[in-house]
N, CA, C and O atoms as a GROMACS GRO file, in nm:
protein
  232
    1UNK      N    1  11.594  13.620   7.914
    1UNK     CA    2  11.645  13.765   7.898
    1UNK      C    3  11.604  13.842   7.754
    1UNK      O    4  11.565  13.782   7.654
    2UNK      N    5  11.615  13.938   7.760
    2UNK     CA    6  11.541  14.056   7.639
    2UNK      C    7  11.671  14.009   7.505
    2UNK      O    8  11.788  13.975   7.520
    3UNK      N    9  11.608  14.021   7.408
    3UNK     CA   10  11.743  14.121   7.338
    3UNK      C   11  11.681  14.199   7.283
    3UNK      O   12  11.570  14.221   7.331
    4UNK      N   13  11.713  14.256   7.192
    4UNK     CA   14  11.733  14.403   7.043
    4UNK      C   15  11.745  14.313   6.930
    4UNK      O   16  11.832  14.258   6.862
    5UNK      N   17  11.498  14.332   6.950
    5UNK     CA   18  11.469  14.333   6.822
    5UNK      C   19  11.378  14.361   6.746
    5UNK      O   20  11.282  14.404   6.811
    6UNK      N   21  11.353  14.358   6.602
    6UNK     CA   22  11.185  14.479   6.566
    6UNK      C   23  11.060  14.443   6.592
    6UNK      O   24  11.016  14.329   6.577
    7UNK      N   25  10.997  14.542   6.634
    7UNK     CA   26  10.874  14.543   6.649
    7UNK      C   27  10.848  14.548   6.508
    7UNK      O   28  10.956  14.581   6.457
    8UNK      N   29  10.742  14.530   6.397
    8UNK     CA   30  10.684  14.570   6.324
    8UNK      C   31  10.555  14.648   6.333
    8UNK      O   32  10.482  14.682   6.240
    9UNK      N   33  10.547  14.662   6.412
    9UNK     CA   34  10.396  14.761   6.437
    9UNK      C   35  10.397  14.907   6.516
    9UNK      O   36  10.312  14.991   6.544
   10UNK      N   37  10.555  14.886   6.536
   10UNK     CA   38  10.662  15.063   6.575
   10UNK      C   39  10.679  15.065   6.498
   10UNK      O   40  10.636  15.170   6.451
   11UNK      N   41  10.724  15.008   6.430
   11UNK     CA   42  10.829  15.018   6.331
   11UNK      C   43  11.053  15.032   6.411
   11UNK      O   44  11.146  15.020   6.331
   12UNK      N   45  11.067  15.044   6.498
   12UNK     CA   46  11.156  15.013   6.601
   12UNK      C   47  11.191  14.879   6.590
   12UNK      O   48  11.137  14.783   6.535
   13UNK      N   49  11.338  14.898   6.683
   13UNK     CA   50  11.456  14.814   6.791
   13UNK      C   51  11.390  14.847   6.889
   13UNK      O   52  11.379  14.966   6.917
   14UNK      N   53  11.321  14.736   6.974
   14UNK     CA   54  11.371  14.738   7.148
   14UNK      C   55  11.360  14.645   7.153
   14UNK      O   56  11.350  14.565   7.060
   15UNK      N   57  11.357  14.616   7.336
   15UNK     CA   58  11.392  14.504   7.351
   15UNK      C   59  11.304  14.421   7.447
   15UNK      O   60  11.266  14.468   7.554
   16UNK      N   61  11.268  14.272   7.399
   16UNK     CA   62  11.155  14.224   7.386
   16UNK      C   63  11.184  14.123   7.455
   16UNK      O   64  11.297  14.109   7.410
   17UNK      N   65  11.171  14.019   7.546
   17UNK     CA   66  11.127  13.940   7.615
   17UNK      C   67  11.091  13.754   7.477
   17UNK      O   68  10.979  13.747   7.427
   18UNK      N   69  11.134  13.708   7.464
   18UNK     CA   70  11.072  13.590   7.394
   18UNK      C   71  10.933  13.511   7.387
   18UNK      O   72  10.859  13.458   7.304
   19UNK      N   73  10.941  13.534   7.509
   19UNK     CA   74  10.712  13.506   7.486
   19UNK      C   75  10.659  13.700   7.460
   19UNK      O   76  10.540  13.718   7.437
   20UNK      N   77  10.730  13.796   7.463
   20UNK     CA   78  10.654  13.883   7.281
   20UNK      C   79  10.714  13.956   7.408
   20UNK      O   80  10.820  14.002   7.366
   21UNK      N   81  10.699  13.994   7.556
   21UNK     CA   82  10.638  14.093   7.643
   21UNK      C   83  10.761  14.225   7.651
   21UNK      O   84  10.855  14.186   7.720
   22UNK      N   85  10.783  14.360   7.601
   22UNK     CA   86  10.805  14.494   7.604
   22UNK      C   87  10.852  14.564   7.692
   22UNK      O   88  10.781  14.650   7.746
   23UNK      N   89  10.981  14.546   7.730
   23UNK     CA   90  11.068  14.545   7.809
   23UNK      C   91  11.004  14.676   7.861
   23UNK      O   92  10.937  14.675   7.964
   24UNK      N   93  11.030  14.822   7.769
   24UNK     CA   94  11.025  14.951   7.724
   24UNK      C   95  10.882  14.937   7.780
   24UNK      O   96  10.887  14.956   7.902
   25UNK      N   97  10.800  14.920   7.752
   25UNK     CA   98  10.683  14.943   7.704
   25UNK      C   99  10.516  14.880   7.836
   25UNK      O  100  10.396  14.901   7.851
   26UNK      N  101  10.632  14.798   7.900
   26UNK     CA  102  10.535  14.717   7.924
   26UNK      C  103  10.448  14.640   7.864
   26UNK      O  104  10.348  14.619   7.933
   27UNK      N  105  10.449  14.622   7.828
   27UNK     CA  106  10.292  14.521   7.704
   27UNK      C  107  10.357  14.416   7.624
   27UNK      O  108  10.479  14.402   7.611
   28UNK      N  109  10.282  14.358   7.582
   28UNK     CA  110  10.284  14.277   7.486
   28UNK      C  111  10.330  14.289   7.325
   28UNK      O  112  10.245  14.307   7.238
   29UNK      N  113  10.444  14.281   7.300
   29UNK     CA  114  10.408  14.289   7.128
   29UNK      C  115  10.366  14.174   7.008
   29UNK      O  116  10.444  14.078   7.003
   30UNK      N  117  10.288  14.174   6.940
   30UNK     CA  118  10.232  14.109   6.852
   30UNK      C  119  10.269  14.014   6.743
   30UNK      O  120  10.259  13.897   6.705
   31UNK      N  121  10.352  14.221   6.695
   31UNK     CA  122  10.400  14.163   6.567
   31UNK      C  123  10.555  14.210   6.535
   31UNK      O  124  10.571  14.332   6.531
   32UNK      N  125  10.672  14.126   6.513
   32UNK     CA  126  10.774  14.137   6.576
   32UNK      C  127  10.878  13.980   6.566
   32UNK      O  128  10.857  13.860   6.580
   33UNK      N  129  10.997  14.069   6.534
   33UNK     CA  130  11.046  13.957   6.504
   33UNK      C  131  11.139  13.859   6.556
   33UNK      O  132  11.252  13.897   6.588
   34UNK      N  133  11.095  13.706   6.570
   34UNK     CA  134  11.086  13.696   6.690
   34UNK      C  135  11.195  13.569   6.615
   34UNK      O  136  11.154  13.455   6.636
   35UNK      N  137  11.312  13.578   6.540
   35UNK     CA  138  11.393  13.493   6.477
   35UNK      C  139  11.511  13.481   6.527
   35UNK      O  140  11.560  13.368   6.518
   36UNK      N  141  11.592  13.586   6.592
   36UNK     CA  142  11.620  13.549   6.666
   36UNK      C  143  11.639  13.435   6.778
   36UNK      O  144  11.739  13.364   6.767
   37UNK      N  145  11.549  13.411   6.886
   37UNK     CA  146  11.524  13.296   6.959
   37UNK      C  147  11.488  13.178   6.932
   37UNK      O  148  11.489  13.078   7.004
   38UNK      N  149  11.430  13.201   6.734
   38UNK     CA  150  11.481  13.078   6.725
   38UNK      C  151  11.588  13.020   6.729
   38UNK      O  152  11.625  12.916   6.785
   39UNK      N  153  11.667  13.138   6.629
   39UNK     CA  154  11.747  13.043   6.540
   39UNK      C  155  11.855  13.021   6.707
   39UNK      O  156  11.937  12.930   6.694
   40UNK      N  157  11.860  13.099   6.862
   40UNK     CA  158  11.900  13.034   6.929
   40UNK      C  159  11.835  12.906   7.009
   40UNK      O  160  11.902  12.827   7.076
   41UNK      N  161  11.696  12.898   6.990
   41UNK     CA  162  11.622  12.740   7.048
   41UNK      C  163  11.709  12.617   6.983
   41UNK      O  164  11.751  12.513   7.033
   42UNK      N  165  11.723  12.689   6.808
   42UNK     CA  166  11.759  12.513   6.735
   42UNK      C  167  11.903  12.549   6.753
   42UNK      O  168  11.918  12.530   6.633
   43UNK      N  169  12.023  12.584   6.794
   43UNK     CA  170  12.114  12.596   6.831
   43UNK      C  171  12.148  12.532   6.982
   43UNK      O  172  12.256  12.475   7.000
   44UNK      N  173  12.045  12.546   7.092
   44UNK     CA  174  12.026  12.477   7.198
   44UNK      C  175  12.014  12.350   7.140
   44UNK      O  176  12.121  12.289   7.134
   45UNK      N  177  11.893  12.278   7.085
   45UNK     CA  178  11.817  12.159   7.072
   45UNK      C  179  11.925  12.128   6.973
   45UNK      O  180  11.935  12.008   6.999
   46UNK      N  181  12.035  12.153   6.856
   46UNK     CA  182  12.125  12.039   6.830
   46UNK      C  183  12.276  12.021   6.904
   46UNK      O  184  12.357  11.932   6.878
   47UNK      N  185  12.294  12.144   7.014
   47UNK     CA  186  12.369  12.069   7.087
   47UNK      C  187  12.336  11.964   7.214
   47UNK      O  188  12.420  11.886   7.257
   48UNK      N  189  12.192  11.977   7.270
   48UNK     CA  190  12.174  11.891   7.293
   48UNK      C  191  12.124  11.738   7.171
   48UNK      O  192  12.060  11.665   7.247
   49UNK      N  193  12.126  11.711   7.117
   49UNK     CA  194  12.149  11.614   7.027
   49UNK      C  195  12.286  11.573   7.020
   49UNK      O  196  12.308  11.452   7.010
   50UNK      N  197  12.380  11.652   7.024
   50UNK     CA  198  12.564  11.591   7.085
   50UNK      C  199  12.589  11.568   7.149
   50UNK      O  200  12.692  11.502   7.168
   51UNK      N  201  12.476  11.623   7.264
   51UNK     CA  202  12.533  11.532   7.370
   51UNK      C  203  12.513  11.454   7.422
   51UNK      O  204  12.568  11.424   7.528
   52UNK      N  205  12.409  11.380   7.354
   52UNK     CA  206  12.326  11.257   7.370
   52UNK      C  207  12.353  11.216   7.261
   52UNK      O  208  12.250  11.148   7.263
   53UNK      N  209  12.410  11.184   7.131
   53UNK     CA  210  12.473  11.178   7.034
   53UNK      C  211  12.345  11.083   6.969
   53UNK      O  212  12.303  10.974   7.007
   54UNK      N  213  12.313  11.148   6.888
   54UNK     CA  214  12.208  11.114   6.830
   54UNK      C  215  12.187  11.252   6.747
   54UNK      O  216  12.238  11.363   6.754
   55UNK      N  217  12.052  11.172   6.636
   55UNK     CA  218  12.030  11.273   6.618
   55UNK      C  219  11.869  11.210   6.547
   55UNK      O  220  11.835  11.162   6.438
   56UNK      N  221  11.802  11.242   6.673
   56UNK     CA  222  11.681  11.180   6.723
   56UNK      C  223  11.578  11.419   6.676
   56UNK      O  224  11.588  11.536   6.713
   57UNK      N  225  11.502  11.332   6.581
   57UNK     CA  226  11.419  11.486   6.583
   57UNK      C  227  11.284  11.488   6.754
   57UNK      O  228  11.202  11.399   6.780
   58UNK      N  229  11.306  11.602   6.825
   58UNK     CA  230  11.212  11.582   6.919
   58UNK      C  231  11.110  11.736   6.911
   58UNK      O  232  11.014  11.750   6.986
   0.00000   0.00000   0.00000
């Protein structure tokens, strides 16, 4: 699922997938703000640790 994130190369906000694919342009971005994807991944890991009942780092 694409998110509305900042592309540093173009200087604009764009829909970009977590692998860097730009939906509107049909190619890949190499210099973009992926912090929203990193936060979502960290939340997913925290929830997984809570369900597993431990604090193991992986």
